[in-house]
C-alpha positions as CSV (number, residue, x, y, z in Angstrom):
1,X,3.0,0.5,11.1
2,X,4.7,-2.9,10.6
3,X,8.1,-1.2,11.2
4,X,6.9,0.1,14.5
5,X,5.2,-3.1,15.8
6,X,7.4,-5.8,14.1
7,X,9.0,-8.4,16.2
8,X,10.4,-11.6,14.7
9,X,8.6,-13.9,17.2
10,X,5.2,-12.3,16.4
11,X,3.0,-13.4,13.5
12,X,1.1,-10.9,11.4
13,X,-1.8,-11.3,8.9
14,X,-3.3,-8.7,6.6
15,X,-6.9,-9.1,5.4
16,X,-7.4,-7.2,2.1
17,X,-10.6,-5.4,1.1
18,X,-11.6,-6.7,-2.4
19,X,-12.3,-3.1,-3.4
20,X,-8.8,-1.9,-2.4
21,X,-6.5,-0.5,-5.1
22,X,-4.7,-3.1,-7.1
23,X,-1.3,-1.6,-6.5
24,X,-1.9,-1.4,-2.8
25,X,-2.7,-5.1,-2.7
26,X,0.4,-5.9,-4.7
27,X,2.5,-4.0,-2.2
28,X,1.0,-5.8,0.8
29,X,1.7,-9.1,-0.9
30,X,5.2,-8.1,-1.7
31,X,5.7,-7.2,1.9
32,X,4.5,-10.7,2.9
33,X,7.0,-12.2,0.5
34,X,9.8,-10.2,2.1
35,X,8.9,-11.4,5.6
36,X,7.7,-14.8,4.5
37,X,8.2,-16.4,7.9
38,X,5.8,-14.3,9.9
39,X,3.8,-11.8,7.7
40,X,0.9,-13.3,5.8
41,X,-2.1,-12.2,3.7
42,X,-5.4,-14.0,4.1
43,X,-6.5,-16.3,1.4
44,X,-10.0,-14.7,1.0
45,X,-10.9,-11.2,0.0
46,X,-14.3,-9.7,0.9
47,X,-16.0,-6.5,0.0
48,X,-15.7,-4.8,3.4
49,X,-18.0,-1.9,4.4
50,X,-18.0,0.7,7.1
51,X,-21.4,-0.7,8.3
52,X,-19.4,-3.7,9.5
53,X,-20.5,-6.1,6.7
54,X,-17.8,-8.8,6.0
55,X,-15.5,-7.5,8.7
56,X,-16.0,-10.6,10.8
57,X,-15.4,-12.8,7.8
58,X,-12.2,-11.0,7.0
59,X,-11.0,-11.5,10.5
60,X,-11.9,-15.1,10.5
61,X,-9.9,-15.7,7.3
62,X,-6.8,-14.4,9.0
63,X,-7.5,-16.3,12.3
64,X,-7.8,-19.6,10.4
65,X,-4.4,-18.9,8.8
66,X,-2.8,-17.9,12.1
67,X,-4.2,-20.8,14.1
68,X,-2.6,-23.3,11.7
69,X,0.8,-21.8,12.5
70,X,3.2,-23.7,14.8
71,X,4.4,-20.6,16.5
72,X,3.5,-20.5,20.2
73,X,1.5,-17.2,20.1
74,X,-0.8,-16.6,23.0
75,X,-2.9,-13.6,21.9
76,X,-4.2,-12.0,18.7
77,X,-5.3,-8.4,18.3
78,X,-7.9,-7.6,15.7
79,X,-7.1,-4.2,14.2
80,X,-8.5,-1.9,11.6
81,X,-7.2,1.1,9.6
82,X,-6.0,4.0,11.7
83,X,-5.4,2.0,14.8
84,X,-2.0,3.0,16.2
85,X,-0.2,1.3,19.1
86,X,0.0,3.0,22.5
87,X,2.2,0.3,23.9
88,X,5.5,-1.3,22.8
89,X,5.6,-5.0,22.1
90,X,7.4,-5.7,25.4
91,X,4.7,-3.7,27.3
92,X,1.9,-5.7,25.6
93,X,3.6,-8.9,26.5
94,X,3.7,-7.9,30.1
95,X,0.0,-6.8,30.1
96,X,-1.1,-10.0,28.4
97,X,0.7,-12.0,31.0
98,X,-1.3,-10.1,33.6
99,X,-4.5,-11.0,31.7
100,X,-3.7,-14.7,32.2
101,X,-5.7,-16.0,29.3
102,X,-8.6,-13.4,29.6
103,X,-10.0,-12.0,26.4
104,X,-10.2,-8.2,26.2
105,X,-13.7,-7.7,24.9
106,X,-16.3,-5.3,26.2
107,X,-19.8,-6.3,27.3
108,X,-22.3,-3.5,26.6
109,X,-25.9,-3.2,25.5
110,X,-26.4,-3.1,21.8
111,X,-27.7,-0.1,20.1
112,X,-31.4,-0.5,19.0
113,X,-31.8,-2.0,15.6
114,X,-28.3,-3.4,15.6
115,X,-29.8,-6.9,15.2
116,X,-33.1,-8.1,13.7
117,X,-34.9,-9.3,16.8
118,X,-37.5,-11.3,14.9
119,X,-34.9,-13.9,13.7
120,X,-34.2,-17.1,15.5
121,X,-31.3,-16.4,17.9
122,X,-31.4,-19.7,19.8
123,X,-28.1,-21.6,19.9
124,X,-29.6,-24.6,18.2
125,X,-31.4,-22.5,15.7
126,X,-28.1,-21.0,14.7
127,X,-26.4,-24.4,14.7
128,X,-23.7,-22.7,16.8
129,X,-21.9,-25.8,18.1
130,X,-20.4,-28.3,15.7
131,X,-21.1,-31.1,18.2
132,X,-24.8,-31.6,19.0
133,X,-23.9,-32.8,22.5
134,X,-21.8,-29.7,23.4
135,X,-24.6,-27.2,23.8
136,X,-24.6,-25.6,27.3
137,X,-27.7,-26.9,29.2
138,X,-28.7,-23.6,30.7
139,X,-28.2,-21.3,27.7
140,X,-31.0,-21.5,25.0
141,X,-31.1,-18.1,23.5
142,X,-28.3,-15.6,22.8
143,X,-28.5,-12.2,24.5
144,X,-26.7,-9.8,22.2
145,X,-23.9,-7.6,23.6
146,X,-21.4,-5.4,21.8
147,X,-17.8,-4.3,22.0
148,X,-15.5,-2.2,19.9
149,X,-14.3,-3.9,16.8
150,X,-10.8,-3.9,18.1
151,X,-10.6,-6.9,20.5
152,X,-7.9,-9.1,21.9
153,X,-8.5,-12.9,21.8
154,X,-6.5,-15.6,23.6
155,X,-5.4,-18.4,21.3
156,X,-7.6,-20.8,23.2
157,X,-10.6,-18.6,22.3
158,X,-9.5,-18.5,18.7
159,X,-9.1,-22.3,18.6
160,X,-12.5,-22.8,20.3
161,X,-14.2,-20.4,17.8
162,X,-12.7,-22.2,14.8
163,X,-12.9,-25.8,16.0
164,X,-15.9,-26.1,18.3
165,X,-18.2,-23.4,16.9
166,X,-19.8,-22.8,13.6
167,X,-20.1,-19.0,13.7
168,X,-21.0,-18.4,10.0
169,X,-24.8,-18.8,10.4
170,X,-24.6,-16.4,13.3
171,X,-22.7,-13.9,11.1
172,X,-25.2,-14.4,8.3
173,X,-28.0,-13.3,10.6
174,X,-26.1,-10.4,12.1
175,X,-25.5,-9.1,8.6
176,X,-29.2,-8.8,7.9
177,X,-29.1,-5.6,10.0
178,X,-28.0,-2.2,8.7
179,X,-24.9,-1.4,10.8
180,X,-22.7,-2.4,13.7
181,X,-22.9,-6.1,13.2
182,X,-19.1,-6.5,13.5
183,X,-19.2,-5.3,17.1
184,X,-21.7,-8.0,18.2
185,X,-20.1,-11.4,17.3
186,X,-17.3,-11.8,19.7
187,X,-18.8,-9.8,22.5
188,X,-21.9,-12.1,22.5
189,X,-19.9,-15.3,22.4
190,X,-17.6,-14.0,25.1
191,X,-20.4,-13.0,27.5
192,X,-23.0,-15.7,26.7
193,X,-21.1,-19.0,26.4
194,X,-19.8,-20.4,29.7
195,X,-17.3,-22.6,28.0
196,X,-15.8,-19.8,25.8
197,X,-12.1,-19.7,26.9
198,X,-11.1,-16.5,28.6
199,X,-14.7,-15.3,28.5
200,X,-16.7,-13.0,30.8
201,X,-20.3,-13.1,32.1
202,X,-23.6,-11.5,31.0
203,X,-24.7,-11.3,34.7
204,X,-23.0,-7.9,35.4
205,X,-25.1,-6.3,32.7
206,X,-28.2,-8.4,33.5
207,X,-28.3,-8.0,37.2
208,X,-26.3,-4.8,38.0
209,X,-26.6,-2.9,34.7
210,X,-22.8,-2.6,34.8
211,X,-21.0,-2.6,31.5
212,X,-17.6,-4.2,31.2
213,X,-15.2,-2.0,29.2
214,X,-12.3,-3.2,27.2
215,X,-8.8,-1.8,27.1
216,X,-7.9,-2.5,23.5
217,X,-8.8,0.9,22.0
218,X,-8.7,4.5,23.3
219,X,-11.2,6.6,21.4
220,X,-12.9,9.9,21.9
221,X,-16.5,10.1,20.7
222,X,-18.5,13.3,20.1
223,X,-20.8,12.4,23.0
224,X,-17.9,12.5,25.5
225,X,-18.2,16.0,26.8
226,X,-15.6,15.9,29.6
227,X,-12.9,18.5,29.5
228,X,-10.2,15.9,30.3
229,X,-10.8,14.0,27.0
230,X,-11.6,16.8,24.7
231,X,-10.6,16.4,21.0
232,X,-8.0,19.1,20.9
233,X,-7.7,18.9,17.1
234,X,-11.4,19.7,16.9
235,X,-11.8,17.4,13.9
236,X,-14.1,14.4,13.9
237,X,-14.8,11.7,11.4
238,X,-18.0,9.7,11.9
239,X,-18.3,11.2,15.4
240,X,-14.8,10.0,16.3
241,X,-11.9,12.3,17.1
242,X,-9.0,12.3,14.6
243,X,-6.0,13.2,16.7
244,X,-3.5,15.9,15.7
245,X,-0.3,17.2,17.3
246,X,-2.5,19.2,19.7
247,X,-3.6,15.9,21.3
248,X,-0.1,14.4,21.8
249,X,0.6,15.9,25.3
250,X,-2.2,13.8,26.8
251,X,-1.5,10.7,24.8
252,X,1.0,8.4,26.4
253,X,1.5,6.5,29.6
254,X,-1.4,8.3,31.3
255,X,-3.6,6.3,28.9
256,X,-3.8,2.7,29.9
257,X,-5.2,1.3,26.6
258,X,-3.3,-0.7,24.0
259,X,-4.1,1.1,20.8
260,X,-5.3,4.5,19.7
261,X,-8.0,5.4,17.2
262,X,-7.7,7.4,15.1
263,X,-4.9,9.2,13.4
264,X,-5.0,9.8,9.7
265,X,-2.0,10.8,7.5
266,X,-4.4,12.8,5.3
267,X,-5.3,15.0,8.3
268,X,-2.0,15.3,10.3
269,X,0.9,13.2,9.3
270,X,3.1,15.1,11.7
271,X,1.1,13.7,14.7
272,X,1.6,10.1,13.4
273,X,5.3,10.7,12.9
274,X,5.9,12.3,16.3
275,X,3.9,9.7,18.2
276,X,5.5,6.7,16.5
277,X,8.9,8.2,16.9
278,X,8.2,8.5,20.7
279,X,7.1,4.9,20.8
280,X,10.1,3.7,18.8
281,X,12.4,5.5,21.3
282,X,10.6,3.8,24.2
283,X,11.1,0.5,22.5
284,X,14.8,1.0,22.0
285,X,15.3,2.1,25.6
286,X,13.7,-1.2,26.7
287,X,12.0,0.7,29.5
288,X,8.8,-0.9,30.7
289,X,6.6,1.0,33.1
290,X,3.4,-1.1,33.4
291,X,1.0,-1.1,36.4
292,X,0.2,-4.9,36.3
293,X,-2.1,-4.7,39.3
294,X,-4.4,-2.3,37.4
295,X,-5.0,-4.9,34.7
296,X,-5.2,-7.8,37.1
297,X,-8.1,-5.9,38.9
298,X,-10.2,-5.4,35.8
299,X,-13.5,-7.1,36.2
300,X,-13.1,-9.5,33.2
301,X,-9.6,-10.5,34.3
302,X,-10.7,-11.1,37.9
303,X,-13.7,-13.1,36.7
304,X,-11.6,-15.3,34.5
305,X,-9.0,-16.0,37.2
306,X,-11.8,-17.0,39.6
307,X,-13.5,-19.1,37.0
308,X,-10.4,-21.2,36.3
309,X,-9.5,-21.5,39.9
310,X,-13.0,-22.8,40.7
311,X,-13.7,-19.9,43.1
312,X,-16.9,-18.7,41.4
313,X,-19.9,-19.4,43.5
314,X,-23.0,-20.6,41.7
315,X,-24.3,-17.8,39.5
316,X,-21.7,-15.4,40.9
317,X,-23.2,-11.9,40.3
318,X,-26.7,-12.9,41.3
319,X,-25.6,-14.9,44.4
320,X,-26.4,-12.8,47.5
321,X,-23.9,-14.6,49.7
322,X,-20.9,-14.5,47.4
323,X,-21.5,-11.9,44.7
324,X,-18.9,-11.2,42.1
325,X,-18.0,-7.5,42.3
326,X,-18.5,-6.1,38.8
């Protein structure tokens, strides 16, 4: 994966599961030593579980390391195992320029029982802000939303999370639930806090019942019954399609997402080899075919641009005279 995505001006960080094989961890650290200028391993190791427990902590460990770097990086993508790129590095750069500081995080209703509702979810109860005087005056209680675990954060959002917020009490309470807690943290911050850099709004979900999708990950779930996104390999893992060579014809530029989930070498290594070879050829050709207007017209990108140009009117979505079009 690193060989496909590597660019000398990018910075990479691996967060290792404490339970991982010792030899695997040694190899990742050896890789970091070989590329000592821009490939790092997080200082902390956590026992990471498929329920989502300790995923956010692992990400934060890497984010703290990356945020201390002097490199002028603008965006960070939080990835997991079996996420494969759909875009070349040059294409992602073009897309992120179109995002103009916007985070790519979905805003969706949480699944029932994802959080323990009886706990105190007030901003002050969670001690969310480091500065007592920084709490937004009109936001008292967090309204939980969720996204996929793969998100894209602007550096400003990362810096805000690490310097202005204290998210660990929030994570502690999220991890009192049984599953899905890693999908809630950043989506809730992004949609609830008006001062979260590159953020969106809760109002589209609240007033129009419209979710905001993210573009980070293309995934086919068992519940998606449309013929156009059928799982051609006919193999699912945890209700998610594991793509095979049968799926390759519809994977490519027709899909506007950034990454694909999932391909597994234990299931069909040929699919991985063929797709990454195609991507490598595209990278070498330096051909870039990106519809920038598509990304600029996404609701969260439009909202962010209006927000920072002071063109949002009052409560935007709920304002009858000047509603924001979700």
